[in-house]
C-alpha positions in Angstrom: 2.7 62.9 20.2 1.4 65.8 18.7 2.3 69.3 20.4 2.4 70.6 24.0 2.5 74.1 25.9 3.3 74.4 29.4 3.0 78.1 30.6 3.0 80.4 33.4 5.6 78.2 35.3 9.0 79.1 36.5 11.5 77.7 33.5 14.8 76.3 34.7 16.5 75.7 31.5 19.9 74.5 33.0 21.5 76.2 29.7 24.9 77.4 29.8 23.7 80.4 31.3 21.7 79.0 33.5 18.6 81.2 32.2 15.5 80.9 34.7 12.1 82.5 33.4 10.5 83.1 36.5 7.1 83.6 34.9 7.8 81.3 31.8 6.6 78.6 28.7 7.9 75.6 27.4 6.9 74.3 23.8 7.2 70.4 22.7 6.5 69.2 19.2 7.0 65.1 19.1 9.5 64.2 20.9 11.4 67.8 20.5 11.8 70.9 22.5 11.1 73.7 20.1 11.1 76.7 22.5 11.1 78.6 25.9 11.3 81.8 27.2 9.0 84.2 29.2 5.3 85.1 29.2 6.0 87.9 27.3 6.9 85.8 24.3 4.6 83.0 24.9 3.3 81.4 21.6 -0.7 81.5 21.1 -2.5 78.4 22.9 -4.0 78.0 19.6 -1.1 76.4 18.2 -1.2 73.4 20.2 -2.9 70.0 20.7 -2.4 70.4 24.5 -1.8 73.2 26.4 -1.2 73.3 30.4 -1.2 76.4 32.8 1.1 75.6 35.8 1.2 78.5 38.2 3.2 77.4 41.1 5.3 75.0 39.3 8.8 74.6 37.9 9.2 73.2 34.7 13.0 71.7 34.1 14.8 69.0 32.6 14.5 65.6 33.8 16.7 64.4 36.5 19.5 61.8 35.6 20.4 59.2 38.0 24.0 58.0 36.9 24.3 55.0 38.9 21.7 52.5 40.2 20.8 48.9 40.0 17.5 48.9 39.3 16.7 45.0 39.9 18.2 45.0 43.1 14.9 47.0 44.5 14.3 43.0 45.5 17.1 43.9 48.3 15.5 47.1 49.6 16.0 46.9 53.5 18.0 43.7 53.5 21.3 45.6 54.3 21.0 47.1 57.5 24.1 46.6 59.4 26.3 45.8 56.3 28.4 47.8 54.6 27.7 47.0 50.3 31.0 48.9 49.9 33.0 46.0 51.3 33.4 42.7 49.7 32.5 40.8 52.9 29.2 43.0 53.1 28.7 42.6 49.4 28.9 39.1 49.1 27.2 37.9 52.1 24.1 40.6 52.0 23.9 40.5 48.1 25.6 38.2 46.0 24.7 35.0 47.9 21.2 35.7 47.8 21.6 36.8 43.9 22.6 33.3 43.2 18.8 32.4 43.4 17.8 35.0 40.8 15.7 34.2 38.0 15.4 36.1 34.7 11.5 36.2 35.8 12.1 37.9 38.9 13.3 41.2 36.9 10.9 42.4 35.0 8.5 43.3 37.9 11.5 44.6 39.8 12.7 46.7 37.6 9.4 48.2 36.2 8.6 49.1 40.3 12.0 50.7 40.1 11.1 52.5 37.0 7.5 53.7 38.3 9.4 55.1 41.5 12.1 56.8 39.5 9.4 58.7 36.8 7.3 59.3 39.9 9.9 61.4 41.2 11.5 63.4 38.3 14.2 60.8 37.1 13.8 60.5 33.1 17.2 59.0 32.5 19.2 56.4 34.7 22.7 54.7 34.1 22.0 50.7 35.0 24.7 48.0 35.6 23.4 44.8 36.7 23.0 41.0 34.9 20.1 40.0 33.1 20.6 43.0 30.9 17.9 42.2 28.4 15.1 41.8 31.0 16.3 44.9 32.2 15.8 46.7 28.7 12.8 45.4 28.2 11.4 46.7 31.0 12.5 49.9 31.0 11.6 50.1 27.0 8.0 49.0 28.7 7.9 52.0 31.2 9.2 54.6 28.6 12.5 55.8 30.7 15.7 56.2 28.9 18.3 54.0 30.5 22.0 53.7 29.8 22.4 49.7 30.6 25.6 48.2 30.9 26.0 44.9 30.9 27.3 43.6 34.7 30.2 41.2 34.6 31.5 39.6 37.5 34.3 36.9 37.2 35.3 36.3 40.6 38.0 34.0 39.7 36.1 32.0 36.9 38.2 32.7 34.2 35.6 30.4 31.9 32.7 32.8 33.0 34.6 35.8 32.3 35.0 34.8 28.6 31.0 33.7 28.8 30.1 37.0 30.1 32.2 39.0 27.8 30.7 37.3 24.8 27.3 37.8 26.1 27.8 41.5 27.4 29.0 42.0 23.4 25.9 40.1 21.9 23.4 42.1 24.3 25.1 45.6 22.7 24.8 44.4 19.5 21.1 43.8 20.3 20.0 47.0 21.9 21.7 49.2 19.0 19.0 48.8 16.5 16.0 50.1 19.1 14.6 54.0 19.4 17.5 55.4 21.2 16.0 55.4 24.7 18.2 52.3 25.8 21.8 52.9 25.3 23.8 49.6 25.4 27.3 49.5 27.6 30.1 47.6 29.1 29.8 46.8 32.9 32.7 45.5 34.3 31.4 45.2 38.2 34.8 46.3 39.7 38.3 46.2 38.6 40.8 43.5 40.1 38.2 43.0 43.0 36.4 40.8 40.6 37.4 41.2 37.4 41.3 39.9 36.4 43.3 42.4 34.5 43.3 39.8 31.7 39.4 40.7 31.6 39.8 44.5 32.2 41.9 44.3 28.8 39.6 42.4 26.8 36.6 44.5 28.0 38.6 47.6 26.8 39.2 46.3 23.5 35.6 45.8 22.7 34.6 48.8 24.2 36.9 50.5 22.0 35.6 48.1 18.8 32.0 49.1 19.5 32.4 53.0 20.4 30.6 52.4 23.7 31.1 53.6 27.4 32.1 51.3 30.5 30.7 51.7 34.0 32.0 50.2 36.7 32.7 50.6 40.5 36.1 52.4 41.7 37.8 53.0 44.9 34.8 51.7 47.0 36.8 50.4 49.3 40.7 49.2 50.4 40.2 45.9 48.6 40.0 47.8 45.6 44.0 48.9 45.8 45.4 46.0 47.5 46.4 43.8 44.5 47.6 46.4 42.4 49.9 48.2 45.1 51.1 44.5 45.6 51.8 43.8 42.0 52.8 47.4 40.8 53.1 50.0 43.5 50.2 51.7 41.7 46.4 52.1 42.7 43.5 50.5 40.8 43.2 53.8 39.2 46.8 54.3 38.0 46.9 50.6 36.9 43.8 50.8 34.8 45.5 54.1 33.1 48.5 52.3 32.5 46.4 49.3 30.6 44.7 51.8 28.3 41.3 51.7 30.1 40.5 55.5 30.4 41.4 56.0 26.3 37.5 55.8 26.1 34.2 56.8 28.0 34.5 55.4 31.6 31.6 56.1 34.1 33.4 55.3 37.5 30.4 55.1 40.4 31.5 56.0 44.2 35.1 56.8 44.1 35.6 57.5 47.9 39.2 56.5 47.8 40.8 58.6 45.0 44.2 60.1 45.8 45.1 63.2 44.1 47.3 61.3 41.4 44.3 59.3 41.1 42.1 62.4 40.3 44.5 63.6 37.7 44.3 60.4 36.1 40.3 60.9 35.6 41.0 64.7 34.9 43.7 64.1 32.1 41.3 61.3 30.4 39.4 62.4 27.5 36.3 61.4 28.7 36.1 59.9 32.3 33.5 60.8 35.0 31.9 59.9 38.3 28.7 59.1 40.2 28.8 60.5 43.5 26.3 58.2 45.5 26.5 60.6 48.5 23.5 58.6 50.5 24.8 55.2 50.1 28.6 56.1 50.5 27.2 57.4 54.0 24.8 54.4 55.0 28.4 52.3 54.2 30.0 53.4 57.1 33.4 54.5 55.4 35.1 56.7 56.5 36.1 57.7 53.0 33.6 60.5 51.1 33.9 60.9 47.3 36.1 64.2 46.9 33.4 65.8 44.3 35.3 69.2 45.1 38.4 68.2 44.2 37.2 66.1 41.1 35.1 69.3 39.9 37.8 71.6 40.4 40.4 69.4 38.1 37.6 69.7 35.8 36.2 66.0 36.0 32.3 65.7 35.3 30.8 64.4 38.4 27.2 63.5 38.0 24.7 62.0 41.1 23.3 58.9 41.6 21.2 56.7 44.3 23.2 53.6 43.9 21.0 50.4 44.7 17.7 50.8 46.8 19.5 48.4 49.2 22.4 50.9 50.1 19.9 53.8 49.4 16.4 52.7 50.2 15.0 55.4 47.6 15.2 56.9 44.3 14.8 60.6 45.2 17.3 62.6 43.0 16.2 65.8 44.7 16.9 64.5 48.3 19.9 62.9 46.6 21.1 66.3 45.6 20.7 67.7 49.3 22.8 64.8 50.8 25.7 65.5 48.2 25.6 68.8 49.1 25.6 68.4 53.0 28.5 65.9 52.5 30.5 67.8 50.5 30.0 70.9 53.3 31.1 67.9 55.8 34.2 66.8 53.8 35.6 70.1 52.8 34.6 72.0 56.2 33.2 74.8 54.7 29.3 75.6 54.0 28.2 74.9 50.6 31.2 74.3 48.4 29.0 72.9 45.9 26.6 75.4 45.0 22.5 74.5 44.6 22.6 75.7 41.1 25.6 73.2 40.7 23.7 70.4 42.5 21.0 71.1 40.1 23.6 70.9 37.1 25.4 67.6 38.7 21.5 66.0 38.2 20.6 67.2 34.8 23.1 68.5 32.3 26.2 67.1 34.2 24.5 63.6 34.2 23.6 63.8 30.4 27.4 64.9 29.9 28.8 62.0 32.0 26.9 59.5 29.8 27.6 61.3 26.6 24.0 62.1 26.2 24.5 66.3 26.7 23.8 66.5 23.1 20.3 65.3 23.7 18.8 65.8 27.1 19.9 67.6 30.3 18.6 70.9 29.3 15.9 72.7 28.6 17.0 73.9 24.8 15.2 74.0 21.3 16.4 70.7 19.3 17.1 68.3 22.3 15.0 65.7 23.5 11.8 66.6 25.6 12.3 64.8 28.7 10.8 67.5 31.1 9.5 67.4 34.6 6.9 70.0 36.2 7.8 70.2 39.9 4.4 71.6 42.2 6.5 74.0 44.6 2.9 75.9 46.0 2.3 73.5 48.7 4.2 73.6 52.5 8.1 73.5 52.9 8.1 76.2 50.0 8.1 79.9 50.1 10.1 82.9 48.3 13.5 82.2 47.9 16.0 84.3 46.2 16.6 81.5 43.6 15.0 78.6 42.7 17.6 75.9 42.9 18.4 76.6 46.7 14.6 76.1 46.9 14.6 72.9 45.3 17.7 71.5 46.7 17.3 72.3 50.3 13.2 72.6 50.6 11.8 70.0 47.8 11.1 66.6 47.5 10.5 64.1 44.3 7.3 63.5 45.8 6.2 67.0 44.5 7.1 66.1 40.9 3.2 66.3 39.3 4.3 65.6 35.5 6.7 64.1 33.4 7.8 63.5 29.5 10.6 61.3 28.0 10.9 62.2 24.5 7.6 63.9 24.1 5.6 61.5 25.5 3.7 62.4 29.0 4.6 59.4 31.4 3.2 61.0 34.4 0.2 63.4 34.9 -1.1 64.7 38.1 1.4 62.4 40.1 -0.1 59.4 38.1 1.7 56.7 35.9 0.1 56.7 32.5 1.3 53.6 30.7 0.5 51.0 33.5 -1.1 51.7 37.0 1.1 51.9 40.2 -1.3 49.3 42.0 -0.9 47.0 39.2 3.1 47.1 39.0 3.2 46.7 42.9 0.8 43.9 43.0 3.5 42.3 40.3 6.1 43.0 42.2 4.8 41.8 45.6 4.3 38.2 44.3 8.2 38.5 42.6 9.1 39.4 46.1 7.9 36.6 48.0 8.4 34.1 45.5 12.2 35.0 45.4 13.0 35.4 49.2 11.4 32.2 49.3 13.5 30.5 47.2 16.7 32.1 48.7 15.6 30.6 52.1 15.1 27.3 50.7 19.0 27.6 49.1 20.3 28.6 52.7 18.7 25.5 54.4 19.9 23.1 51.8 23.4 24.6 52.3 
C-alpha cells in the first residue's frame, strides 16, 4: 500500500483531547497511521509515495455504524406503514418474505450496502443477520471492516435453536483466521421474544468460551418484557442480568424502553453498550425513545446506528448524527443535551469502544489502523462556524465524502469506488432484487 500524506485539510482527530488541526496533515504508511499535526510540522512531500492536498476538506476517522442488517437492503421501502419494532410489523413485513431468501441473494445485496456505506463515510459496521458466511465474503470483497454477529432466531423451535447455535460456533471458528477486518460474534436476535431462556444461557456460555461479543435487539417494545414480567416480575434486561448475560461484552440495539433499573444494569456491566438508532425509532411510531442522555450520564457507551434500510432507508451516518441530536433534544426537552462534539465521538471512537475495537480504530492517532475519510466542506451549505463538529452534524451530508481508506487501502477516490464500479454492483443487485421479490410473490400465491 505504500505511504500517503494528506495535507492542507482540517484534521479532526477525535483523540482524548478532541484535538483539531484547522490546517493540518495526516500520514499513513501501509495499514497504519504514523502521525498527524498542524501544517507547521508537516513532513516533506518527497518522503511519501502519494500526496493529496485537501484544502476545504475535513479529514477524520472513518465512521462506525453500530447496528445494521446489510442484506436487508432488499427490503428498502417495503415497511411503509408498519412498525418494525413490534412483533407483528417485523414478522409480517420482514420475516415472512425472508423465508424466500436464498444464499445467492446475499452477496449482491451486501455489496450494494457496503458501497453505500463506503461512499457516505462508514468504514466499520456492526452486522447481525442470517447467511453470515455469505455476508462475510461480500464484506471482504468490498474491503470494509465489520463485526458480524451470526443471527439466531428460534421462534419456539428448540431443534432449530440448537442447530443455529452450532452453526454460529462454526462461523466464529472459520472467521477468526482472517486479516482482522471481519470480527465474528454471536447474534441472538431478541431475548425471550424469539430466543428461549435455555438458548440464551447456551449462547452466553459459548460467547464466554470464545471470548467474543453478543449483539442483540433489546427493549424495542412491550413484547420484550411481557414474558419476564409475568414469570419473574423482572424486565428482560434484569432477567438477562440475573442469568449472567452481562458478564461478557453485550451490544444492545434500540433500547427504547429501558427503566432506570435497566440502565443501572448496563452501567454496572464490564462491557455493555447501546446502539442508538434514532431514525429507525422515529419511523417505528413508538412513543418511547432511547434514553441516550441518561445512559451516557450513567457511564454507558452509546454508539449510533442506522438499523436496516427498511427501517431507515439510508446508511448516511452524518444524517444519523443529526437525527440523534434532534431526538435527544426532543426527549429531554432541552436544547442540545448531546453536543455536536459528543455526536461525532458517538459515531467514531464510541462506536469503536462498543465493538471492542477502540485500540484499532475510531481516532486519528499514530499506531492505529488507517481507517480515514475526507469530507469536502467547501460547497453549498457549509460556511465558517465556531467548531467543525457542529458544521458536520447540522450542515453536513454523507454525500460530501470524497475519499476513504480502510487499513490504509483507498476504497473511495473522488467519490468513486476503486475495487468495483458502482454501476456493476447496482446491476447485479437489480437482478437479485427482481428475482427475490418474484419468489416472494409466488410463495404468497401458493399459500
